[in-house]
SEFIZA-3560 file (N, C-alpha, C; in Angstrom, 3 decimals):
REM SEFIZA-3560
<numar><xx>-10.485</xx><yy>-10.926</yy><zz>15.844</zz><atom>N</atom></numar>
<numar><xx>-9.889</xx><yy>-9.976</yy><zz>15.097</zz><atom>CA</atom></numar>
<numar><xx>-9.468</xx><yy>-9.773</yy><zz>14.023</zz><atom>C</atom></numar>
<numar><xx>-8.877</xx><yy>-11.161</yy><zz>13.239</zz><atom>N</atom></numar>
<numar><xx>-8.518</xx><yy>-11.198</yy><zz>12.029</zz><atom>CA</atom></numar>
<numar><xx>-10.162</xx><yy>-10.958</yy><zz>10.920</zz><atom>C</atom></numar>
<numar><xx>-11.157</xx><yy>-11.665</yy><zz>11.403</zz><atom>N</atom></numar>
<numar><xx>-12.546</xx><yy>-11.333</yy><zz>10.480</zz><atom>CA</atom></numar>
<numar><xx>-12.309</xx><yy>-9.935</yy><zz>11.376</zz><atom>C</atom></numar>
<numar><xx>-12.489</xx><yy>-9.329</yy><zz>11.891</zz><atom>N</atom></numar>
<numar><xx>-12.886</xx><yy>-7.782</yy><zz>12.123</zz><atom>CA</atom></numar>
<numar><xx>-11.982</xx><yy>-7.274</yy><zz>10.829</zz><atom>C</atom></numar>
<numar><xx>-10.299</xx><yy>-7.396</yy><zz>10.783</zz><atom>N</atom></numar>
<numar><xx>-9.419</xx><yy>-6.654</yy><zz>10.353</zz><atom>CA</atom></numar>
<numar><xx>-10.031</xx><yy>-6.714</yy><zz>8.459</zz><atom>C</atom></numar>
<numar><xx>-10.303</xx><yy>-8.415</yy><zz>8.717</zz><atom>N</atom></numar>
<numar><xx>-11.068</xx><yy>-8.467</yy><zz>7.108</zz><atom>CA</atom></numar>
<numar><xx>-12.396</xx><yy>-7.447</yy><zz>6.644</zz><atom>C</atom></numar>
<numar><xx>-12.934</xx><yy>-7.572</yy><zz>7.327</zz><atom>N</atom></numar>
<numar><xx>-14.627</xx><yy>-6.766</yy><zz>7.576</zz><atom>CA</atom></numar>
<numar><xx>-13.934</xx><yy>-5.348</yy><zz>6.941</zz><atom>C</atom></numar>
<numar><xx>-13.311</xx><yy>-4.607</yy><zz>7.513</zz><atom>N</atom></numar>
<numar><xx>-13.036</xx><yy>-3.018</yy><zz>7.897</zz><atom>CA</atom></numar>
<numar><xx>-12.543</xx><yy>-3.227</yy><zz>6.543</zz><atom>C</atom></numar>
<numar><xx>-11.689</xx><yy>-3.848</yy><zz>5.741</zz><atom>N</atom></numar>
<numar><xx>-10.970</xx><yy>-3.869</yy><zz>4.923</zz><atom>CA</atom></numar>
<numar><xx>-11.734</xx><yy>-3.830</yy><zz>3.450</zz><atom>C</atom></numar>
<numar><xx>-12.396</xx><yy>-4.689</yy><zz>3.935</zz><atom>N</atom></numar>
<numar><xx>-13.729</xx><yy>-4.762</yy><zz>2.549</zz><atom>CA</atom></numar>
<numar><xx>-14.792</xx><yy>-3.604</yy><zz>2.671</zz><atom>C</atom></numar>
<numar><xx>-15.248</xx><yy>-3.677</yy><zz>4.043</zz><atom>N</atom></numar>
<numar><xx>-15.856</xx><yy>-2.115</yy><zz>3.729</zz><atom>CA</atom></numar>
<numar><xx>-15.253</xx><yy>-0.741</yy><zz>2.988</zz><atom>C</atom></numar>
<numar><xx>-14.021</xx><yy>-0.426</yy><zz>3.518</zz><atom>N</atom></numar>
<numar><xx>-13.501</xx><yy>0.620</yy><zz>3.406</zz><atom>CA</atom></numar>
<numar><xx>-13.361</xx><yy>0.784</yy><zz>1.554</zz><atom>C</atom></numar>
<numar><xx>-12.404</xx><yy>-0.562</yy><zz>1.458</zz><atom>N</atom></numar>
<numar><xx>-12.626</xx><yy>-1.129</yy><zz>-0.335</zz><atom>CA</atom></numar>
<numar><xx>-14.052</xx><yy>-0.551</yy><zz>-0.821</zz><atom>C</atom></numar>
<numar><xx>-14.887</xx><yy>-1.181</yy><zz>-0.601</zz><atom>N</atom></numar>
<numar><xx>-16.512</xx><yy>-1.142</yy><zz>-0.861</zz><atom>CA</atom></numar>
<numar><xx>-16.959</xx><yy>0.713</yy><zz>-1.404</zz><atom>C</atom></numar>
<numar><xx>-16.681</xx><yy>1.537</yy><zz>-0.080</zz><atom>N</atom></numar>
<numar><xx>-17.331</xx><yy>2.448</yy><zz>0.596</zz><atom>CA</atom></numar>
<numar><xx>-16.298</xx><yy>3.293</yy><zz>-0.468</zz><atom>C</atom></numar>
<numar><xx>-15.096</xx><yy>2.985</yy><zz>-0.693</zz><atom>N</atom></numar>
<numar><xx>-14.447</xx><yy>4.017</yy><zz>-1.454</zz><atom>CA</atom></numar>
<numar><xx>-14.299</xx><yy>4.037</yy><zz>-3.091</zz><atom>C</atom></numar>
<numar><xx>-14.859</xx><yy>2.640</yy><zz>-3.347</zz><atom>N</atom></numar>
<numar><xx>-15.165</xx><yy>1.834</yy><zz>-4.455</zz><atom>CA</atom></numar>
<numar><xx>-14.049</xx><yy>1.773</yy><zz>-4.969</zz><atom>C</atom></numar>
<numar><xx>-13.131</xx><yy>0.955</yy><zz>-4.649</zz><atom>N</atom></numar>
<numar><xx>-11.961</xx><yy>0.528</yy><zz>-4.813</zz><atom>CA</atom></numar>
<numar><xx>-11.264</xx><yy>1.788</yy><zz>-5.544</zz><atom>C</atom></numar>
<numar><xx>-10.715</xx><yy>2.477</yy><zz>-4.610</zz><atom>N</atom></numar>
<numar><xx>-9.944</xx><yy>3.450</yy><zz>-4.674</zz><atom>CA</atom></numar>
<numar><xx>-8.490</xx><yy>2.992</yy><zz>-5.101</zz><atom>C</atom></numar>
<numar><xx>-8.291</xx><yy>2.138</yy><zz>-4.421</zz><atom>N</atom></numar>
<numar><xx>-6.909</xx><yy>1.765</yy><zz>-4.580</zz><atom>CA</atom></numar>
<numar><xx>-6.616</xx><yy>1.007</yy><zz>-5.963</zz><atom>C</atom></numar>
<numar><xx>-7.561</xx><yy>0.665</yy><zz>-6.521</zz><atom>N</atom></numar>
<numar><xx>-7.408</xx><yy>-0.032</yy><zz>-7.649</zz><atom>CA</atom></numar>
<numar><xx>-7.889</xx><yy>0.821</yy><zz>-8.937</zz><atom>C</atom></numar>
<numar><xx>-9.099</xx><yy>1.573</yy><zz>-8.769</zz><atom>N</atom></numar>
<numar><xx>-9.046</xx><yy>3.155</yy><zz>-10.102</zz><atom>CA</atom></numar>
<numar><xx>-8.223</xx><yy>3.765</yy><zz>-10.028</zz><atom>C</atom></numar>
<numar><xx>-7.857</xx><yy>4.381</yy><zz>-9.170</zz><atom>N</atom></numar>
<numar><xx>-6.814</xx><yy>5.245</yy><zz>-9.489</zz><atom>CA</atom></numar>
<numar><xx>-5.045</xx><yy>5.068</yy><zz>-9.396</zz><atom>C</atom></numar>
<numar><xx>-4.808</xx><yy>4.090</yy><zz>-9.790</zz><atom>N</atom></numar>
<numar><xx>-3.281</xx><yy>3.617</yy><zz>-10.077</zz><atom>CA</atom></numar>
<numar><xx>-2.783</xx><yy>4.382</yy><zz>-11.064</zz><atom>C</atom></numar>
<numar><xx>-3.660</xx><yy>4.384</yy><zz>-12.523</zz><atom>N</atom></numar>
<numar><xx>-2.640</xx><yy>5.572</yy><zz>-13.107</zz><atom>CA</atom></numar>
<numar><xx>-2.258</xx><yy>6.864</yy><zz>-12.932</zz><atom>C</atom></numar>
<numar><xx>-2.945</xx><yy>7.322</yy><zz>-11.980</zz><atom>N</atom></numar>
<numar><xx>-3.098</xx><yy>8.331</yy><zz>-11.387</zz><atom>CA</atom></numar>
<numar><xx>-1.619</xx><yy>8.415</yy><zz>-10.750</zz><atom>C</atom></numar>
<numar><xx>-1.624</xx><yy>7.721</yy><zz>-9.728</zz><atom>N</atom></numar>
<numar><xx>-0.701</xx><yy>7.584</yy><zz>-8.938</zz><atom>CA</atom></numar>
<numar><xx>0.889</xx><yy>7.342</yy><zz>-9.621</zz><atom>C</atom></numar>
<numar><xx>0.903</xx><yy>6.422</yy><zz>-10.571</zz><atom>N</atom></numar>
<numar><xx>2.011</xx><yy>6.691</yy><zz>-11.506</zz><atom>CA</atom></numar>
<numar><xx>2.623</xx><yy>8.120</yy><zz>-11.752</zz><atom>C</atom></numar>
<numar><xx>1.022</xx><yy>8.117</yy><zz>-12.507</zz><atom>N</atom></numar>
<numar><xx>1.948</xx><yy>10.192</yy><zz>-13.398</zz><atom>CA</atom></numar>
<numar><xx>2.158</xx><yy>10.522</yy><zz>-12.327</zz><atom>C</atom></numar>
<numar><xx>1.678</xx><yy>11.250</yy><zz>-11.073</zz><atom>N</atom></numar>
<numar><xx>2.184</xx><yy>11.830</yy><zz>-10.077</zz><atom>CA</atom></numar>
<numar><xx>3.714</xx><yy>11.377</yy><zz>-9.443</zz><atom>C</atom></numar>
<numar><xx>4.091</xx><yy>10.151</yy><zz>-9.201</zz><atom>N</atom></numar>
<numar><xx>5.193</xx><yy>9.765</yy><zz>-8.859</zz><atom>CA</atom></numar>
<numar><xx>6.007</xx><yy>10.109</yy><zz>-9.769</zz><atom>C</atom></numar>
<numar><xx>6.185</xx><yy>9.981</yy><zz>-11.030</zz><atom>N</atom></numar>
<numar><xx>7.137</xx><yy>10.106</yy><zz>-12.011</zz><atom>CA</atom></numar>
<numar><xx>7.299</xx><yy>11.454</yy><zz>-12.284</zz><atom>C</atom></numar>
<numar><xx>6.188</xx><yy>12.275</yy><zz>-12.445</zz><atom>N</atom></numar>
<numar><xx>6.308</xx><yy>13.310</yy><zz>-12.783</zz><atom>CA</atom></numar>
<numar><xx>7.372</xx><yy>14.485</yy><zz>-11.770</zz><atom>C</atom></numar>
<numar><xx>7.943</xx><yy>13.898</yy><zz>-10.460</zz><atom>N</atom></numar>
<numar><xx>9.053</xx><yy>14.616</yy><zz>-9.903</zz><atom>CA</atom></numar>
<numar><xx>9.047</xx><yy>15.975</yy><zz>-9.498</zz><atom>C</atom></numar>
<numar><xx>7.585</xx><yy>16.522</yy><zz>-9.558</zz><atom>N</atom></numar>
<numar><xx>7.020</xx><yy>18.336</yy><zz>-9.189</zz><atom>CA</atom></numar>
<numar><xx>7.166</xx><yy>18.255</yy><zz>-7.939</zz><atom>C</atom></numar>
<numar><xx>8.148</xx><yy>19.119</yy><zz>-7.347</zz><atom>N</atom></numar>
<numar><xx>7.207</xx><yy>19.621</yy><zz>-5.896</zz><atom>CA</atom></numar>
<numar><xx>6.097</xx><yy>19.953</yy><zz>-5.918</zz><atom>C</atom></numar>
<numar><xx>5.950</xx><yy>20.786</yy><zz>-4.312</zz><atom>N</atom></numar>
<numar><xx>5.082</xx><yy>21.343</yy><zz>-3.583</zz><atom>CA</atom></numar>
<numar><xx>5.308</xx><yy>22.681</yy><zz>-3.355</zz><atom>C</atom></numar>
<numar><xx>4.996</xx><yy>23.305</yy><zz>-2.826</zz><atom>N</atom></numar>
<numar><xx>5.279</xx><yy>24.594</yy><zz>-1.928</zz><atom>CA</atom></numar>
<numar><xx>6.244</xx><yy>24.130</yy><zz>-1.070</zz><atom>C</atom></numar>
<numar><xx>5.630</xx><yy>22.968</yy><zz>-0.552</zz><atom>N</atom></numar>
<numar><xx>6.569</xx><yy>22.617</yy><zz>1.155</zz><atom>CA</atom></numar>
<numar><xx>7.886</xx><yy>22.159</yy><zz>0.798</zz><atom>C</atom></numar>
<numar><xx>8.063</xx><yy>22.004</yy><zz>-0.992</zz><atom>N</atom></numar>
<numar><xx>9.469</xx><yy>21.422</yy><zz>-1.213</zz><atom>CA</atom></numar>
<numar><xx>9.653</xx><yy>19.849</yy><zz>-1.360</zz><atom>C</atom></numar>
<numar><xx>8.197</xx><yy>19.088</yy><zz>-0.748</zz><atom>N</atom></numar>
<numar><xx>8.518</xx><yy>17.787</yy><zz>-1.587</zz><atom>CA</atom></numar>
<numar><xx>7.564</xx><yy>16.911</yy><zz>-2.350</zz><atom>C</atom></numar>
<numar><xx>8.461</xx><yy>16.167</yy><zz>-3.172</zz><atom>N</atom></numar>
<numar><xx>7.956</xx><yy>16.103</yy><zz>-4.287</zz><atom>CA</atom></numar>
<numar><xx>6.985</xx><yy>14.695</yy><zz>-4.132</zz><atom>C</atom></numar>
<numar><xx>6.101</xx><yy>13.709</yy><zz>-4.762</zz><atom>N</atom></numar>
<numar><xx>5.436</xx><yy>12.910</yy><zz>-4.577</zz><atom>CA</atom></numar>
<numar><xx>5.973</xx><yy>11.930</yy><zz>-4.511</zz><atom>C</atom></numar>
<numar><xx>7.164</xx><yy>11.762</yy><zz>-4.893</zz><atom>N</atom></numar>
<numar><xx>8.107</xx><yy>10.530</yy><zz>-4.885</zz><atom>CA</atom></numar>
<numar><xx>8.679</xx><yy>10.680</yy><zz>-3.465</zz><atom>C</atom></numar>
<numar><xx>8.985</xx><yy>11.380</yy><zz>-2.530</zz><atom>N</atom></numar>
<numar><xx>9.655</xx><yy>11.815</yy><zz>-1.624</zz><atom>CA</atom></numar>
<numar><xx>8.387</xx><yy>11.341</yy><zz>-0.598</zz><atom>C</atom></numar>
<numar><xx>7.156</xx><yy>12.371</yy><zz>-0.947</zz><atom>N</atom></numar>
<numar><xx>6.361</xx><yy>11.904</yy><zz>0.183</zz><atom>CA</atom></numar>
<numar><xx>6.288</xx><yy>10.350</yy><zz>-0.014</zz><atom>C</atom></numar>
<numar><xx>6.093</xx><yy>9.911</yy><zz>-1.075</zz><atom>N</atom></numar>
<numar><xx>6.014</xx><yy>8.108</yy><zz>-1.158</zz><atom>CA</atom></numar>
<numar><xx>6.971</xx><yy>7.351</yy><zz>-0.447</zz><atom>C</atom></numar>
<numar><xx>8.017</xx><yy>7.759</yy><zz>-0.622</zz><atom>N</atom></numar>
<numar><xx>9.130</xx><yy>6.883</yy><zz>0.015</zz><atom>CA</atom></numar>
<numar><xx>9.292</xx><yy>7.008</yy><zz>1.861</zz><atom>C</atom></numar>
<numar><xx>9.045</xx><yy>8.314</yy><zz>2.144</zz><atom>N</atom></numar>
<numar><xx>8.733</xx><yy>8.415</yy><zz>3.313</zz><atom>CA</atom></numar>
<numar><xx>7.548</xx><yy>7.486</yy><zz>4.025</zz><atom>C</atom></numar>
<numar><xx>6.439</xx><yy>7.517</yy><zz>3.629</zz><atom>N</atom></numar>
<numar><xx>5.381</xx><yy>7.091</yy><zz>3.969</zz><atom>CA</atom></numar>
<numar><xx>5.531</xx><yy>5.047</yy><zz>4.036</zz><atom>C</atom></numar>
<numar><xx>6.043</xx><yy>4.360</yy><zz>3.119</zz><atom>N</atom></numar>
<numar><xx>6.506</xx><yy>3.539</yy><zz>2.746</zz><atom>CA</atom></numar>
<numar><xx>7.938</xx><yy>2.742</yy><zz>4.086</zz><atom>C</atom></numar>
<numar><xx>8.520</xx><yy>4.027</yy><zz>4.054</zz><atom>N</atom></numar>
<numar><xx>9.613</xx><yy>3.933</yy><zz>4.981</zz><atom>CA</atom></numar>
<numar><xx>8.953</xx><yy>3.849</yy><zz>6.687</zz><atom>C</atom></numar>
<numar><xx>8.143</xx><yy>4.445</yy><zz>6.796</zz><atom>N</atom></numar>
<numar><xx>7.626</xx><yy>4.387</yy><zz>8.091</zz><atom>CA</atom></numar>
<numar><xx>6.373</xx><yy>3.028</yy><zz>8.157</zz><atom>C</atom></numar>
<numar><xx>6.199</xx><yy>2.460</yy><zz>7.158</zz><atom>N</atom></numar>
<numar><xx>4.605</xx><yy>1.290</yy><zz>7.111</zz><atom>CA</atom></numar>
<numar><xx>5.603</xx><yy>-0.086</yy><zz>7.058</zz><atom>C</atom></numar>
<numar><xx>6.633</xx><yy>0.054</yy><zz>6.369</zz><atom>N</atom></numar>
<numar><xx>7.510</xx><yy>-1.291</yy><zz>5.824</zz><atom>CA</atom></numar>
<numar><xx>8.486</xx><yy>-1.464</yy><zz>6.799</zz><atom>C</atom></numar>
<numar><xx>9.469</xx><yy>-1.138</yy><zz>7.366</zz><atom>N</atom></numar>
<numar><xx>10.681</xx><yy>-1.033</yy><zz>8.096</zz><atom>CA</atom></numar>
<numar><xx>10.792</xx><yy>-2.437</yy><zz>7.490</zz><atom>C</atom></numar>
<numar><xx>12.384</xx><yy>-2.197</yy><zz>8.213</zz><atom>N</atom></numar>
<numar><xx>13.367</xx><yy>-3.429</yy><zz>8.088</zz><atom>CA</atom></numar>
<numar><xx>12.581</xx><yy>-5.081</yy><zz>8.226</zz><atom>C</atom></numar>
<numar><xx>12.270</xx><yy>-4.756</yy><zz>9.547</zz><atom>N</atom></numar>
<numar><xx>11.234</xx><yy>-6.699</yy><zz>10.040</zz><atom>CA</atom></numar>
<numar><xx>10.587</xx><yy>-6.572</yy><zz>8.935</zz><atom>C</atom></numar>
<numar><xx>9.827</xx><yy>-6.653</yy><zz>8.392</zz><atom>N</atom></numar>
<numar><xx>8.726</xx><yy>-6.869</yy><zz>7.447</zz><atom>CA</atom></numar>
<numar><xx>9.621</xx><yy>-7.341</yy><zz>5.883</zz><atom>C</atom></numar>
<numar><xx>10.606</xx><yy>-6.353</yy><zz>5.837</zz><atom>N</atom></numar>
<numar><xx>11.308</xx><yy>-6.784</yy><zz>4.525</zz><atom>CA</atom></numar>
<numar><xx>12.116</xx><yy>-8.194</yy><zz>4.585</zz><atom>C</atom></numar>
<numar><xx>12.838</xx><yy>-8.487</yy><zz>5.794</zz><atom>N</atom></numar>
<numar><xx>13.284</xx><yy>-9.418</yy><zz>6.043</zz><atom>CA</atom></numar>
<numar><xx>12.398</xx><yy>-10.284</yy><zz>6.515</zz><atom>C</atom></numar>
<numar><xx>11.382</xx><yy>-10.015</yy><zz>6.989</zz><atom>N</atom></numar>
<numar><xx>10.002</xx><yy>-11.713</yy><zz>6.563</zz><atom>CA</atom></numar>
<numar><xx>9.298</xx><yy>-12.072</yy><zz>5.650</zz><atom>C</atom></numar>
<numar><xx>9.587</xx><yy>-10.849</yy><zz>4.340</zz><atom>N</atom></numar>
<numar><xx>9.097</xx><yy>-10.866</yy><zz>3.320</zz><atom>CA</atom></numar>
<numar><xx>9.880</xx><yy>-11.752</yy><zz>2.786</zz><atom>C</atom></numar>
<numar><xx>11.171</xx><yy>-11.611</yy><zz>2.741</zz><atom>N</atom></numar>
<numar><xx>12.284</xx><yy>-12.037</yy><zz>2.133</zz><atom>CA</atom></numar>
<numar><xx>12.279</xx><yy>-13.633</yy><zz>2.493</zz><atom>C</atom></numar>
<numar><xx>12.103</xx><yy>-13.959</yy><zz>4.103</zz><atom>N</atom></numar>
<numar><xx>11.887</xx><yy>-15.117</yy><zz>4.529</zz><atom>CA</atom></numar>
<numar><xx>10.787</xx><yy>-16.422</yy><zz>3.885</zz><atom>C</atom></numar>
<numar><xx>9.622</xx><yy>-15.606</yy><zz>3.964</zz><atom>N</atom></numar>
<numar><xx>8.720</xx><yy>-15.845</yy><zz>3.258</zz><atom>CA</atom></numar>
<numar><xx>8.855</xx><yy>-16.639</yy><zz>1.645</zz><atom>C</atom></numar>
<numar><xx>9.554</xx><yy>-15.476</yy><zz>1.074</zz><atom>N</atom></numar>
<numar><xx>9.811</xx><yy>-15.936</yy><zz>-0.186</zz><atom>CA</atom></numar>
<numar><xx>10.422</xx><yy>-17.295</yy><zz>-0.311</zz><atom>C</atom></numar>
<numar><xx>12.097</xx><yy>-17.048</yy><zz>0.692</zz><atom>N</atom></numar>
<numar><xx>12.192</xx><yy>-18.266</yy><zz>0.217</zz><atom>CA</atom></numar>
<numar><xx>12.266</xx><yy>-19.186</yy><zz>0.459</zz><atom>C</atom></numar>
<numar><xx>10.796</xx><yy>-19.512</yy><zz>1.265</zz><atom>N</atom></numar>
<numar><xx>10.856</xx><yy>-21.023</yy><zz>1.975</zz><atom>CA</atom></numar>
<numar><xx>9.399</xx><yy>-21.260</yy><zz>0.907</zz><atom>C</atom></numar>
<numar><xx>8.508</xx><yy>-20.056</yy><zz>0.460</zz><atom>N</atom></numar>
<numar><xx>7.393</xx><yy>-20.571</yy><zz>-0.053</zz><atom>CA</atom></numar>
<numar><xx>7.312</xx><yy>-20.642</yy><zz>-1.736</zz><atom>C</atom></numar>
<numar><xx>8.350</xx><yy>-19.946</yy><zz>-1.667</zz><atom>N</atom></numar>
<numar><xx>8.330</xx><yy>-19.444</yy><zz>-3.712</zz><atom>CA</atom></numar>
<numar><xx>7.943</xx><yy>-18.144</yy><zz>-3.960</zz><atom>C</atom></numar>
<numar><xx>7.196</xx><yy>-18.544</yy><zz>-5.117</zz><atom>N</atom></numar>
<numar><xx>6.640</xx><yy>-17.850</yy><zz>-5.937</zz><atom>CA</atom></numar>
<numar><xx>5.223</xx><yy>-17.237</yy><zz>-5.684</zz><atom>C</atom></numar>
<numar><xx>4.636</xx><yy>-18.475</yy><zz>-4.710</zz><atom>N</atom></numar>
<numar><xx>3.614</xx><yy>-18.133</yy><zz>-4.470</zz><atom>CA</atom></numar>
<numar><xx>3.121</xx><yy>-17.310</yy><zz>-3.376</zz><atom>C</atom></numar>
<numar><xx>4.017</xx><yy>-17.371</yy><zz>-2.807</zz><atom>N</atom></numar>
<numar><xx>4.470</xx><yy>-16.652</yy><zz>-1.452</zz><atom>CA</atom></numar>
<numar><xx>4.401</xx><yy>-14.842</yy><zz>-2.033</zz><atom>C</atom></numar>
<numar><xx>5.084</xx><yy>-14.807</yy><zz>-3.256</zz><atom>N</atom></numar>
<numar><xx>4.797</xx><yy>-13.022</yy><zz>-4.090</zz><atom>CA</atom></numar>
<numar><xx>3.458</xx><yy>-12.828</yy><zz>-4.158</zz><atom>C</atom></numar>
<numar><xx>2.572</xx><yy>-13.554</yy><zz>-4.765</zz><atom>N</atom></numar>
<numar><xx>0.996</xx><yy>-13.481</yy><zz>-5.323</zz><atom>CA</atom></numar>
<numar><xx>0.543</xx><yy>-13.070</yy><zz>-4.038</zz><atom>C</atom></numar>
<numar><xx>0.854</xx><yy>-14.280</yy><zz>-3.009</zz><atom>N</atom></numar>
<numar><xx>-0.076</xx><yy>-13.489</yy><zz>-1.918</zz><atom>CA</atom></numar>
<numar><xx>0.066</xx><yy>-12.324</yy><zz>-1.297</zz><atom>C</atom></numar>
<numar><xx>1.105</xx><yy>-11.976</yy><zz>-1.395</zz><atom>N</atom></numar>
<numar><xx>1.244</xx><yy>-10.853</yy><zz>-0.856</zz><atom>CA</atom></numar>
<numar><xx>0.783</xx><yy>-9.864</yy><zz>-1.734</zz><atom>C</atom></numar>
<numar><xx>0.894</xx><yy>-9.411</yy><zz>-2.867</zz><atom>N</atom></numar>
<numar><xx>0.632</xx><yy>-8.796</yy><zz>-3.828</zz><atom>CA</atom></numar>
<numar><xx>-0.961</xx><yy>-8.681</yy><zz>-3.553</zz><atom>C</atom></numar>
<numar><xx>-1.649</xx><yy>-9.851</yy><zz>-3.672</zz><atom>N</atom></numar>
<numar><xx>-3.437</xx><yy>-9.951</yy><zz>-3.134</zz><atom>CA</atom></numar>
<numar><xx>-3.716</xx><yy>-9.361</yy><zz>-1.725</zz><atom>C</atom></numar>
<numar><xx>-2.252</xx><yy>-9.595</yy><zz>-0.603</zz><atom>N</atom></numar>
<numar><xx>-3.010</xx><yy>-8.901</yy><zz>0.322</zz><atom>CA</atom></numar>
<numar><xx>-2.886</xx><yy>-7.346</yy><zz>0.494</zz><atom>C</atom></numar>
<numar><xx>-1.837</xx><yy>-7.287</yy><zz>-0.020</zz><atom>N</atom></numar>
<numar><xx>-1.324</xx><yy>-5.569</yy><zz>-0.194</zz><atom>CA</atom></numar>
<numar><xx>-2.633</xx><yy>-4.639</yy><zz>-1.101</zz><atom>C</atom></numar>
<numar><xx>-2.971</xx><yy>-5.424</yy><zz>-1.879</zz><atom>N</atom></numar>
<numar><xx>-4.123</xx><yy>-4.706</yy><zz>-2.816</zz><atom>CA</atom></numar>
<numar><xx>-4.978</xx><yy>-4.243</yy><zz>-2.376</zz><atom>C</atom></numar>
<numar><xx>-5.379</xx><yy>-5.585</yy><zz>-1.295</zz><atom>N</atom></numar>
<numar><xx>-6.917</xx><yy>-6.223</yy><zz>-0.200</zz><atom>CA</atom></numar>
<numar><xx>-6.290</xx><yy>-4.113</yy><zz>0.788</zz><atom>C</atom></numar>
<numar><xx>-5.164</xx><yy>-4.714</yy><zz>1.066</zz><atom>N</atom></numar>
<numar><xx>-5.210</xx><yy>-3.314</yy><zz>2.974</zz><atom>CA</atom></numar>
<numar><xx>-5.456</xx><yy>-2.133</yy><zz>2.114</zz><atom>C</atom></numar>
<numar><xx>-4.726</xx><yy>-1.920</yy><zz>0.514</zz><atom>N</atom></numar>
<numar><xx>-4.179</xx><yy>-0.732</yy><zz>0.606</zz><atom>CA</atom></numar>
<numar><xx>-5.973</xx><yy>0.108</yy><zz>0.916</zz><atom>C</atom></numar>
<numar><xx>-7.081</xx><yy>-0.493</yy><zz>0.417</zz><atom>N</atom></numar>
<numar><xx>-8.162</xx><yy>0.399</yy><zz>0.792</zz><atom>CA</atom></numar>
<numar><xx>-8.459</xx><yy>0.731</yy><zz>2.054</zz><atom>C</atom></numar>
<numar><xx>-8.073</xx><yy>0.051</yy><zz>3.327</zz><atom>N</atom></numar>
<numar><xx>-7.807</xx><yy>0.180</yy><zz>4.696</zz><atom>CA</atom></numar>
<numar><xx>-7.335</xx><yy>1.370</yy><zz>4.749</zz><atom>C</atom></numar>
<numar><xx>-5.860</xx><yy>1.245</yy><zz>4.484</zz><atom>N</atom></numar>
<numar><xx>-4.874</xx><yy>2.726</yy><zz>4.521</zz><atom>CA</atom></numar>
<numar><xx>-5.145</xx><yy>4.344</yy><zz>4.170</zz><atom>C</atom></numar>
<numar><xx>-5.664</xx><yy>3.869</yy><zz>2.990</zz><atom>N</atom></numar>
<numar><xx>-6.330</xx><yy>5.050</yy><zz>2.226</zz><atom>CA</atom></numar>
<numar><xx>-7.337</xx><yy>5.967</yy><zz>2.993</zz><atom>C</atom></numar>
<numar><xx>-8.242</xx><yy>5.178</yy><zz>3.796</zz><atom>N</atom></numar>
<numar><xx>-9.175</xx><yy>5.311</yy><zz>4.698</zz><atom>CA</atom></numar>
<numar><xx>-8.554</xx><yy>6.178</yy><zz>5.534</zz><atom>C</atom></numar>
<numar><xx>-7.515</xx><yy>5.455</yy><zz>6.862</zz><atom>N</atom></numar>
<numar><xx>-6.859</xx><yy>5.766</yy><zz>7.527</zz><atom>CA</atom></numar>
<numar><xx>-6.131</xx><yy>7.232</yy><zz>7.568</zz><atom>C</atom></numar>
<numar><xx>-5.703</xx><yy>6.987</yy><zz>6.398</zz><atom>N</atom></numar>
<numar><xx>-4.737</xx><yy>8.125</yy><zz>6.287</zz><atom>CA</atom></numar>
<numar><xx>-5.318</xx><yy>9.454</yy><zz>5.825</zz><atom>C</atom></numar>
<numar><xx>-6.137</xx><yy>8.979</yy><zz>5.366</zz><atom>N</atom></numar>
<numar><xx>-7.429</xx><yy>10.689</yy><zz>4.860</zz><atom>CA</atom></numar>
<numar><xx>-8.358</xx><yy>10.842</yy><zz>5.967</zz><atom>C</atom></numar>
<numar><xx>-8.865</xx><yy>9.936</yy><zz>6.975</zz><atom>N</atom></numar>
<numar><xx>-9.598</xx><yy>10.704</yy><zz>7.557</zz><atom>CA</atom></numar>
<numar><xx>-9.489</xx><yy>11.539</yy><zz>8.833</zz><atom>C</atom></numar>
//
């Protein structure tokens, strides 16, 4: 199962030509402008609602525990993991 998840993440990252890395500048621009849409939701509000649904309290506590036991290496591992998995998540949300 883990191999399947890794292969899917790589497939979607390659298929979207690493969208999660190419559009970081545009993402920051949209989040910091603060303009709302016709529905009344700004980009920052949409980002925080999406993150709250994905992260949850359990993941925050798990990450804090991992950092306490693993130190700075755990932070680097988390950043690498989330950059890798964001390609998969973009494809799931947009599909």
